[in-house]
C-alpha positions in Angstrom: -7.8 -18.0 -7.4 -5.1 -17.9 -9.0 -7.1 -15.8 -11.3 -8.5 -13.6 -8.3 -5.3 -12.9 -6.8 -3.7 -11.4 -9.8 -6.8 -9.5 -10.2 -6.2 -8.2 -6.5 -2.5 -7.8 -6.8 -2.1 -5.4 -10.1 -5.2 -3.3 -8.9 -3.2 -2.2 -5.6 -0.2 -2.2 -7.2 -1.8 0.6 -9.3 -3.5 1.6 -6.8 -0.5 2.5 -4.5 1.3 3.4 -7.4 -0.8 6.4 -8.6 -0.9 6.9 -3.7 3.0 7.0 -3.5 4.4 8.5 -6.9 2.0 11.6 -5.6 3.5 11.2 -2.3 7.4 10.3 -3.4 6.7 13.6 -6.0 4.3 16.2 -5.9 5.1 19.5 -4.1 4.2 19.1 -0.4 1.7 22.6 -0.7 0.5 21.0 -4.0 -0.8 17.6 -1.4 -1.9 19.2 1.0 -4.9 20.6 -0.8 -6.2 17.2 -0.8 -4.6 15.4 1.6 -4.7 17.8 4.8 -2.6 15.6 7.1 0.3 16.1 5.0 0.6 19.5 5.9 1.3 18.7 9.5 3.7 15.8 8.7 7.1 16.6 8.4 7.7 15.7 4.3 10.6 13.5 4.6 8.3 11.0 6.4 5.2 12.0 2.8 8.1 11.3 0.5 9.3 8.1 2.7 4.9 7.1 3.1 5.1 7.3 -0.5 8.6 5.3 -1.9 7.2 2.3 0.7 4.0 2.6 -1.2 5.5 2.4 -5.3 8.2 -0.1 -3.4 5.1 -2.0 -1.7 2.8 -1.7 -5.3 6.3 -3.3 -7.5 6.2 -6.1 -5.3 2.9 -7.3 -5.2 3.2 -7.9 -9.4 7.0 -8.1 -10.3 8.6 -11.0 -8.7 5.3 -13.2 -9.2 5.9 -12.2 -13.2 9.7 -12.3 -13.3 9.3 -15.8 -11.7 12.0 -13.7 -9.5 12.6 -14.5 -6.0 8.8 -14.7 -5.7 8.2 -15.1 -2.7 9.1 -11.4 -2.1 4.6 -11.1 -2.8 3.8 -11.8 0.2 6.6 -9.6 2.4 5.5 -6.6 0.1 1.5 -7.5 0.7 2.5 -8.4 4.6 4.7 -4.4 4.3 1.1 -3.3 3.1 -0.7 -4.6 5.7 2.1 -3.1 8.3 1.1 0.4 6.3 -2.7 1.1 6.1 -2.6 -0.6 10.3 -0.1 2.9 11.1 -2.6 5.2 8.8 -5.5 3.7 10.1 -3.7 4.2 13.9 -2.2 8.4 12.5 -6.3 9.1 11.2 -7.4 7.4 14.5 -5.7 9.4 16.4 -6.1 12.9 14.4 -10.3 12.0 15.0 -10.3 11.7 11.2 -12.9 8.0 11.9 -14.5 8.9 8.5 -10.7 7.8 7.0 -9.9 4.8 8.4 -12.4 2.4 5.8 -10.8 2.5 2.9 -7.6 1.4 5.5 -9.1 -1.2 6.3 -10.2 -2.1 2.8 -6.9 -1.8 1.2 -5.7 -3.8 4.7 -7.9 -7.1 3.8 -7.0 -6.6 0.2 -3.3 -6.9 1.1 -4.2 -9.6 3.9 -5.5 -12.1 1.4 -2.6 -10.8 -1.1 -0.5 -12.8 1.3 -2.7 -15.9 2.8 -3.4 -16.8 -0.8 0.5 -16.1 -1.9 1.6 -18.1 1.4 -0.6 -20.6 2.4 -3.3 -21.2 -0.9 -1.1 -21.1 -4.1 1.9 -21.1 -1.9 5.1 -19.3 -4.8 
């Protein structure tokens, strides 16, 4: 189980680092070509989401890897669950239901990490 949790934590961290890095650093106009919603919300919100995703990615891995406050891994996973709930609601309000399944996949994976690290293999 520990190996499965680490694999999922690592994959989620990579995905969130990539997505968050784009939102935090790429010019909004350039980002808007692949993610049209960023042109319809304040740029500060896009940057904030990117930073939250980067911090969540780091929180999934670093606390347990270093042994410093490993409980923060659960907090990071729960935070990313909240990010995906908000993202799914946002897409549904914009009639973009086709984008919600990816939110659900990331939500379920983050829930698995939170449950696994809180209940199955507490840090």
